[in-house]
N, C-alpha and C positions, 0 to 999 in steps of 0.2 A: 789322666792324658787329656780328658775333656772330650772324648770321642761318645757321642750319645749313640751312634749307630756304627757298626763295622761289619766287615765280611770276614768269614772265617774259612780257612783252607787246612785240612789235615790229611795225612798219608797214615795208612795202616791203623796203628792203635791211636795215632793223633786224630784220625778221622773218627773213630770211635769215641774218643774224648769230645770231639766236636758235635757229634750227634747227642751227647749228654748235655752239652751246654746249649745247643739249638731248642731243646725241650723245655729248658728252664729261663730262657730270656726272649723278651721280645725286641732286643736291640739289634739283632742280626739284619742286616740289609741283604745279604746272600750267603749261602753256605755250600762248600763244596767238600765232598767226601772222596778220598782216592784209596783204591787198595782194601777197601773193607765195605762190605755190603749194608745198605741203610735198612735192608728187610732181610731176615734169615740169616743172620749173623753167626759166625761159628764159636758162639761163646763157651759152650761146653768143651770144645775141641781145644781152643786156647787156654782154659783152665788146665786141662791135662798136659799139655805142652810147656806151660809156664810153671806148674808144679814140678814137672820132671828137671825143668831148667833150674829151678830153686834146690831141689836136691842135689843136683851136680854141684851148684854153687856152694852149698853148705857142707858138702863132703859125704852126704848120705849115699850117694851113687858116685860111681866112678866117671871121670870125664873120658869121652871116647877119644880114641887116638885121632890124629890129624887126618889120616886117610879115611876114617869112618864117618866123620862129621862134617856137615855143611858148616858148622860153627867152628871149624878148625881155626886157632888162632885167636879165638873169642874166649876171654875168662871173664864170664859173668859175675857180678859181685852179688853176694848173698843179699844185702840190702836191696840192691835195683831189683832183682829177681823176686823178692818178697814183695815189693810194690806191685809187681804186675800179677802175682797171685792173688793178692787182696783185691786187685781191680776185678779180676775175672770171677772171683768168688762173690763178690758184690752184684755181678751182672747176671749170675745164673738165674733169675727169676724175671729179667728184664724182658719185657713184651715190647719188641721193636715195631710190631705190627701197630700196637695201640699208641705208641708214641708218634706216630706219623701225623695224627691230627694235632699235634702240638707245634708241629714246625711250620711257621706261617710266611717265611720268607721264601724267595726263589732258591732252588737247591739243585746241584748236580752231583751225580756220582760217576766214577769211571774205575775202570778195572782193566787189566791185562787179560786177553782172552786164556792165556795159559797160566793165570794165577791160582795155581794147585800145588799146595806144599804136601810132600809126604814126607813124614819123620821117620826115622828109623828106630830100632828097638829101644835105643838109649833114651828115646822120647815117647815110648809107648806105641810105636807103629802108627802114631796118629795121622790122618789125612785132614787137612784144613783146606777147604774149598773157599776161596775168596771170589773166584769168578764166576762159580757155578750159580749161587744165588742171584747174581745181577744178570748174566747171560741168559739163564732160563727163566728169570722173573721179570725181563725187561718191561713187558706189556703191563703188568701189575704195578711195577715201581713207577712207571710213567702215569698210571691212573691215580697214584697217590701223590702226584704233583711234582716228580722229579724229572729232571733232564738226565739222560743216560748216554755215556759214551763207553764203547769197548774198544780196547786198543789191540788190534789183531795180532797175534802170535807174541804178546810180550808177557814175561812173567812178573813176580812181585818187585823184583829189584830194577828190571828194565823200565816197567810202567812208572817208576818214581823218579826216573832221570829228569833232569830240567829241560832237556831237548824235547821231551814228551809232555811234560806238565806246563811249562810256561805257555805255550801256544793255546793250550786248552783253557787255561786260566784266563790269559788276556782276552781271548774272543768271547768266551762266555760271560765274563764279567762285563765286557764292553757292552754286550746286547742286553744284559739285565739291568745295569746301572746307568743307563742313558737318562739324562735329566729331562 
């Protein structure tokens, strides 16, 4: 494409992928993570959830009934879920604190203040806190060079909606990328 520099925005696991990109390139002009903390990420918890999801998709566990699952109507494929298991397995030793020094571009993270996911027994009763590390660690995250936004009262799905995200992206990018 001929782009020597570019900005990256990702939400949830795509934010996590962006973090991996940001520590491996100097071509980013700006980096925005939504719905996943840049520090204190729930790598172990996500491995447990994705492993359970893989087991459901591969038939090793029964799919919960529609009234038991927030995943009702979702039939995850075995191949897709295996990719997520592989991702989170590879990240078990990832030190997101040490990685911060490798990010050299302007960066922003945001999360809904209610982005706390409690999975039921089909997923091992795992709690995934995406808001907690950002809300509780705001000062520390800012000291590491991040701008931080917490969207009051929003959960994971609400905070990813275009009406929430686009104004954040526009205003922050405009402030960071002025010529």
